[in-house]
C-alpha angles and dihedrals in degrees: 000000000000118000129215129188116210120198140176136107153147095101135030088252089067092052111035095069087055089052089052090059096049101081092054092043089053091049088054091052100250120157102229125209128174131212117196143138127293097251106016125123088251091073096062093039092055096041089052091060096040100251113151107251129207118190124210135179114271136192135178133233105225127195091208134062117278132151087232088067086076095052104032095074087064090050090052091050090049089048091052091051091049093046091048091052092047093050090051090049099042096039096205121197092215141359129217119197128192094188138245122132094280088066095058098078090042095055093042090049089050090056092049090052095045093245112145113242128197116197130191128214114199102186129065094248114046115249123234095256093056093042089058088056099049096096093050097044123092095201132016117203123200142181104224134057088224090062096060096077089051092060132072104280096229093051105041120112123176099216110146119225124300111252124203109257093226091061087067092053101067123142119221093200090055089052091050090057091046095050100030091233102147101151128088098256115127115250127238116197119200118199118188097175128252092301094041128234111256097197093047092047090050094050093047092051091048092057096037097109092053093039093054091055088073108014146038112233131216109192121192097194103179128245113318093001102102122114113223093199089069098051098102100045112124113242095018126099123176126192127180092209135002127190120154095025095050094093091055093047089052090051090054096045121096097190133011135211111204148156113256104246110149097244093044095053093044087056089053089050093050091048093045092231115164105232150183112218120208102186125204108262118251091253090064097046141007087279096261094128091057090052093045091051092047091055093050090049091050091051091051095247100113150022113230130213118178121212089245089059096040114123130153093245095047093049092052091047092050093049090054092047093048094050092047091050097036096121092062092054092046089051093051092049092046090058096051121119089211092073098088102056098140093055093043094052095041089053090054091049092050093048092052100042 
């Protein structure tokens, strides 16, 4: 039996693509192990699905002053020692890393032990953790054509991001029962992310009366961001958080309004959902969402509306334009080579193990 170590953590975005690979890896007979941090979200996500989990010490390389900058290098060194020991004990045939700082000592230890490592970069410009792993990696997968020239030429693979298989198996009729939308109006889904998007929520609620003349609206508001005064409005359903029903809500939705996180937009691409992206402004992130959105607009997958441009009237106008022109966006997404990420990455893993 071949053995693979998966690694990555810090945020759900560094774990869910790993989860998307697991069913196929199991079908192929791989023994799957996971290396992550002691307290990261990756631990509970892996333990929930029964994947053996090995915790190591993890630090972070910050670009700003923090007292932890003086102690984290020692945590990283400890993490490298632990990762090195685990690789010697587990003797994996291959390693796949989704990034995050916990993955750095694992990938470097893999290189030291001559174990091939495949890493994946979600955003258009590689983050620091992945850049530290370039030398030790055998292949570097990415989501965007613009990323390829930024990677070592002999290692770059335009793969797209692995999407959970179940997300592609939604049922629109199940969603109709869940939402109570039984008329023929098209459905607009608004996704603000797990923490919500206050400005997006505000704009959607401002245009709600006009929006509901033509559409039904599913609004994922984010935790603590729902508005109880809107609960009984016909054609409008708001949820602070959705898990199991998300695949069905996607199946029912005709167009989607979303932030531009890499995993979120790759899900929209895989599902062929015409979309308006409202990326986080550069002041709230390192600017990766603006770049991600720009790439999807250039490829014909998305319309883009920045927060600086966001007005009630413009948002309503763009929703109407997107719905009217939805077939063109679906066609562009259907022709994308980034739609088959699981098979592309699994093929790399098989070739190297």
